[in-house]
C-alpha positions in Angstrom: 120.3 109.1 102.8 120.6 108.8 99.0 117.8 110.1 96.9 116.7 110.4 93.3 118.7 112.3 90.7 117.3 114.6 88.1 118.9 113.3 84.9 119.0 114.1 81.2 116.3 115.0 78.6 114.0 112.2 77.7 113.6 110.0 74.6 110.3 108.6 73.6 109.2 105.7 75.8 108.7 102.2 74.4 106.2 99.6 75.7 107.3 96.3 77.1 106.3 93.3 75.0 103.9 90.5 75.8 105.2 87.0 75.2 104.4 85.6 71.8 102.0 82.8 71.7 101.3 79.8 73.9 104.4 78.2 75.3 106.6 81.3 74.3 109.5 81.9 76.6 111.0 85.2 77.7 114.4 83.6 77.9 116.2 85.0 74.9 118.5 88.0 75.7 119.1 90.6 73.0 122.4 92.2 71.8 121.1 95.8 72.4 119.1 96.9 75.4 117.2 99.6 73.5 114.6 98.0 71.2 113.7 99.7 68.0 110.1 100.9 67.7 109.2 97.7 65.9 111.0 95.4 68.3 109.9 94.9 71.9 111.8 94.4 75.1 112.1 90.7 74.8 112.1 90.1 71.0 115.7 90.3 69.8 118.0 87.5 70.8 121.6 88.2 71.7 124.5 85.8 70.8 124.1 82.6 72.9 127.5 83.1 74.4 126.2 86.1 76.3 123.9 83.9 78.5 125.6 82.9 81.7 122.7 81.5 83.8 119.2 80.4 83.2 116.2 79.8 85.5 113.3 78.4 83.6 110.0 76.8 84.2 107.2 76.8 81.6 106.8 80.0 79.6 104.0 82.5 79.9 100.9 81.6 77.9 99.8 84.3 75.5 100.4 87.6 73.9 98.8 90.9 74.8 99.6 94.5 75.7 99.4 96.2 79.1 96.2 98.0 80.1 95.9 101.6 81.1 96.1 102.6 84.8 92.9 102.0 86.8 91.5 104.0 89.7 89.2 101.2 90.9 89.6 99.9 94.4 91.1 96.5 94.9 91.1 94.1 97.8 93.7 94.8 100.5 97.2 93.7 99.6 98.6 90.6 101.2 102.2 89.4 101.8 101.4 85.9 100.4 101.4 84.5 96.9 98.2 83.7 95.1 98.2 80.0 95.9 99.8 76.6 95.1 99.2 76.7 91.3 102.2 75.6 89.1 104.3 78.7 88.2 105.0 79.5 84.6 107.6 82.1 85.6 111.0 82.1 83.8 114.1 84.2 83.8 117.5 84.5 82.1 120.7 86.4 83.0 123.1 87.7 80.3 126.3 89.7 80.3 126.3 93.2 78.7 128.7 95.5 77.0 129.1 99.3 77.1 127.4 99.4 73.7 124.4 97.4 75.1 124.0 99.9 78.0 124.0 102.9 75.7 123.1 106.2 77.4 122.6 104.6 80.8 126.4 104.1 81.2 129.6 106.1 80.6 133.3 105.9 81.6 133.8 107.0 85.2 130.6 105.3 86.5 131.0 103.4 89.8 130.6 100.0 88.0 131.8 98.8 84.6 129.7 96.9 82.1 131.4 93.7 83.2 129.8 94.0 86.6 126.3 94.4 85.2 123.8 91.9 83.9 120.6 92.0 81.8 117.8 90.0 83.5 114.9 89.0 81.4 112.0 87.7 83.4 108.2 87.1 83.4 106.0 89.9 84.8 102.3 89.9 85.4 100.5 92.8 83.7 97.7 95.1 84.6 95.7 93.3 81.9 95.9 90.1 84.0 98.2 88.5 81.5 101.9 87.4 81.4 104.5 89.6 79.8 108.2 89.7 79.2 110.3 92.3 81.1 114.0 93.2 81.0 116.1 95.0 83.6 119.8 95.7 84.2 121.2 95.2 87.7 124.5 94.4 89.3 125.7 90.8 88.9 125.7 90.3 92.7 121.9 90.9 93.0 120.6 88.9 90.1 119.4 86.0 92.3 117.6 88.4 94.7 115.9 90.2 91.8 114.7 87.0 90.2 113.5 85.7 93.5 111.5 88.9 94.3 109.9 89.1 90.9 109.2 85.4 90.8 107.2 85.9 94.1 105.4 88.9 92.6 104.6 87.0 89.4 103.2 84.0 91.3 101.1 86.4 93.4 99.8 88.1 90.2 101.1 91.5 91.4 100.9 93.8 88.3 103.9 95.5 86.7 103.0 98.1 84.1 106.2 98.0 82.1 109.8 96.8 82.5 112.7 97.7 80.1 116.3 99.0 80.5 116.4 102.7 81.0 118.5 103.2 77.9 115.2 102.9 76.0 114.6 106.4 77.5 118.1 107.7 76.9 119.0 107.2 80.5 116.4 109.9 81.4 114.8 109.0 84.8 111.9 111.4 84.6 110.9 110.0 81.2 111.1 106.4 82.5 109.0 107.3 85.5 106.4 109.1 83.4 106.1 105.9 81.3 105.5 103.9 84.5 108.6 101.9 83.7 110.1 99.6 86.3 113.9 100.1 86.0 117.2 99.3 87.7 120.7 100.4 86.7 121.2 104.0 85.6 124.5 105.8 86.0 123.3 109.0 87.7 123.8 111.1 90.8 121.5 111.0 93.8 119.7 114.0 95.2 121.3 114.5 98.6 122.7 117.2 100.9 126.4 118.1 100.3 128.6 117.4 97.3 127.3 115.3 94.4 127.3 111.5 95.0 126.2 108.5 93.1 122.7 107.1 93.3 122.4 103.4 94.3 121.0 103.0 90.8 124.5 103.8 89.5 125.8 100.6 91.1 122.9 98.5 89.8 121.6 97.7 93.3 118.3 99.6 93.3 115.0 99.1 91.4 112.1 101.5 91.0 108.8 99.7 90.6 105.6 101.2 89.0 106.6 104.8 89.5 103.2 106.2 88.7 101.4 104.1 91.3 104.4 104.6 93.7 105.6 108.2 93.3 108.6 109.9 94.9 107.7 113.0 97.0 110.3 115.6 97.9 109.5 119.1 99.2 105.9 118.8 98.0 107.0 117.9 94.4 105.6 114.6 93.1 107.6 112.6 90.6 106.3 111.6 88.2 103.5 114.2 88.0 101.0 111.5 87.2 101.8 110.0 90.6 99.8 112.8 92.2 96.8 110.6 91.9 98.5 108.1 94.2 100.0 110.4 96.9 97.3 109.3 99.2 98.2 105.7 100.3 95.0 105.1 102.4 93.1 103.3 99.6 95.0 100.4 98.0 94.9 100.2 94.2 96.7 97.6 92.0 100.4 98.1 91.6 100.9 100.0 94.8 103.7 99.5 97.3 102.2 99.5 100.8 103.5 98.4 104.2 102.9 94.7 104.5 101.7 94.3 100.9 102.9 92.0 98.2 105.5 94.3 96.7 107.2 95.4 99.9 107.1 91.8 101.2 108.7 90.4 98.1 111.7 92.7 98.4 111.9 92.4 102.2 112.2 88.6 101.8 115.5 89.1 99.9 116.8 91.7 102.4 116.1 94.8 100.3 115.0 98.1 101.9 112.0 100.3 100.8 112.1 104.0 100.1 108.5 104.3 101.4 110.0 104.2 104.9 111.7 107.5 104.3 109.4 109.7 106.4 110.6 113.1 105.1 110.9 112.2 101.4 109.0 109.0 100.8 110.1 107.2 97.6 107.4 104.6 97.3 108.8 103.1 94.1 112.3 102.6 95.4 113.8 99.3 96.6 117.6 98.8 97.2 120.0 96.2 98.4 122.0 98.8 100.3 119.3 100.8 102.1 120.2 103.9 100.1 
């Protein structure tokens, strides 16, 4: 069983950006995956030639920022969407280069930049407003990723933050501490035996809301703020639970959940390979 790695020192985390204004779209990819402090995850467009596919409906409606975590109880999760309302979800897929990937990729990784894609898509925030997210995944799983997050968006499942892990210098603990939902990162897994690549290093795994969905190994909780969510008996917004919206969305596209790992549950982890 592949498990999480313990990667490099952290950079300062950057917040994902809300969509700008009524009718604003999150469909414009950027040339660099690491936004500057003044530029958010969906603000800087890349050359148009980088876009290879687009799935678009109406754009999210207004601009705002994500709210802080809440400990309040919420209704039990469901595996269904919120209802038949018209969706304003949209997504785009763009090619990336080694320069775009920054610290998250290096020569010798199991996949090259040409096999990876930047997916920009709508996410629903903890503030009950639409936001623009960005994530890097393998080109073979872009459709599954868009489908899963479309379902989550329509069901108003909250995502705290979503930007490529290069914004954190490729540092997984820093990304987790920021409650960042991330995909590709060229790093090793924590496993018995010789070092081996994490499924994240192939771009076929995603960690969702790491604070609300911590990784627990040998009594150690990652990230530390996830200690408040070790007990899974009371459902709170953003949690992955058996039969809930998050697990159902990924199960519907054939992905496995790390929360099923009895010895070392990784509640944030979803993968196309089961690792």
